C-alpha positions as semicolon CSV with decimal commas, in nm:
position;residue;x (nm);y (nm);z (nm)
1;M;0,000;0,000;0,000
2;R;0,127;0,345;-0,087
3;T;0,068;0,646;0,133
4;F;0,040;0,996;-0,009
5;V;0,007;1,325;0,175
6;A;-0,067;1,639;-0,025
7;G;0,037;1,460;-0,343
8;Q;0,374;1,348;-0,205
9;K;0,458;0,983;-0,144
10;A;0,555;0,907;0,215
11;V;0,824;0,638;0,226
12;G;0,796;0,556;0,598
13;D;0,614;0,642;0,918
14;L;0,846;0,931;1,002
15;E;0,815;1,084;0,657
16;F;0,435;1,042;0,673
17;A;0,426;1,231;1,004
18;E;0,649;1,506;0,867
19;L;0,433;1,548;0,557
20;A;0,106;1,530;0,748
21;L;0,209;1,764;1,030
22;G;0,444;1,990;0,839
23;I;0,705;1,944;1,112
24;D;1,058;1,809;1,066
25;I;1,073;1,592;1,376
26;D;1,454;1,562;1,377
27;L;1,486;1,942;1,368
28;F;1,310;1,976;1,703
29;R;1,383;1,642;1,871
30;G;1,733;1,591;1,739
31;P;1,865;1,309;1,524
32;L;1,898;0,954;1,649
33;E;2,267;0,948;1,561
34;V;2,540;1,149;1,729
35;E;2,576;1,514;1,630
36;T;2,862;1,749;1,704
37;D;2,822;2,049;1,931
38;S;2,826;2,284;1,630
39;E;2,566;2,073;1,446
40;R;2,346;2,071;1,756
41;A;2,380;2,447;1,800
42;A;2,290;2,510;1,434
43;R;1,992;2,271;1,452
44;E;1,862;2,426;1,774
45;D;1,903;2,777;1,630
46;A;1,704;2,679;1,321
47;A;1,439;2,510;1,539
48;R;1,402;2,828;1,748
49;D;1,351;3,032;1,429
50;V;1,090;2,791;1,292
51;L;0,911;2,775;1,627
52;A;0,905;3,157;1,648
53;D;0,753;3,170;1,297
54;L;0,487;2,914;1,395
55;V;0,400;3,111;1,710
56;A;0,374;3,433;1,508
57;E;0,144;3,263;1,257
58;A;-0,065;3,126;1,544
59;D;-0,089;3,472;1,700
60;A;-0,211;3,600;1,362
61;G;-0,498;3,351;1,376
62;D;-0,363;3,036;1,209
63;E;-0,497;2,758;1,432
64;I;-0,298;2,484;1,254
65;A;0,027;2,676;1,308
66;G;-0,068;2,701;1,675
67;W;-0,105;2,325;1,706
68;D;0,218;2,274;1,510
69;A;0,395;2,514;1,747
70;L;0,273;2,318;2,049
71;Y;0,386;1,989;1,894
72;A;0,725;2,130;1,791
73;D;0,780;2,279;2,136
74;A;0,696;1,945;2,298
75;L;0,946;1,770;2,068
76;T;1,224;1,998;2,195
77;R;1,169;1,849;2,540
78;T;1,205;1,486;2,431
79;V;1,514;1,271;2,410
80;P;1,519;0,992;2,154
81;F;1,527;0,656;2,329
82;L;1,848;0,541;2,159
83;R;2,033;0,860;2,251
84;A;1,908;0,836;2,609
85;A;2,014;0,473;2,631
86;R;2,371;0,563;2,530
87;G;2,390;0,780;2,843
88;L;2,325;0,481;3,068
89;R;2,617;0,296;3,217
90;S;2,646;-0,045;3,065
91;G;2,457;-0,303;3,268
92;T;2,375;-0,081;3,568
93;G;2,063;0,097;3,447
94;E;2,197;0,423;3,590
95;A;2,285;0,743;3,413
96;A;2,652;0,793;3,339
C-alpha cells in the first residue's frame, strides 16, 4: 500500500508524520545518531527560528500553526530513546 500526503509519497512512518504535520521531527527532537556540538547548535538555532515563525502565525490567527507550534515545542523536550540509552552505564541501568 502506498501512502500519499498532499500529493507526495511518504516512504515511511516518520516521513508520513512530517508530511502530514508539516514538522521536521529531527529538527526539534534531534537526530537519532550522534551530532557534534556545532551541528546541535545550528539545529537548535534553526528550530528556534521555525518555532518563532509558527507562534507568530498562530498569534495571527492560524490555528494549525498554533497546534504545530505546540507539537514542535513538545518535541524539543524529548530525548530519543536510543540517545538516552547511550547515556546509561552499561549493565547498571543508571545514568553515566
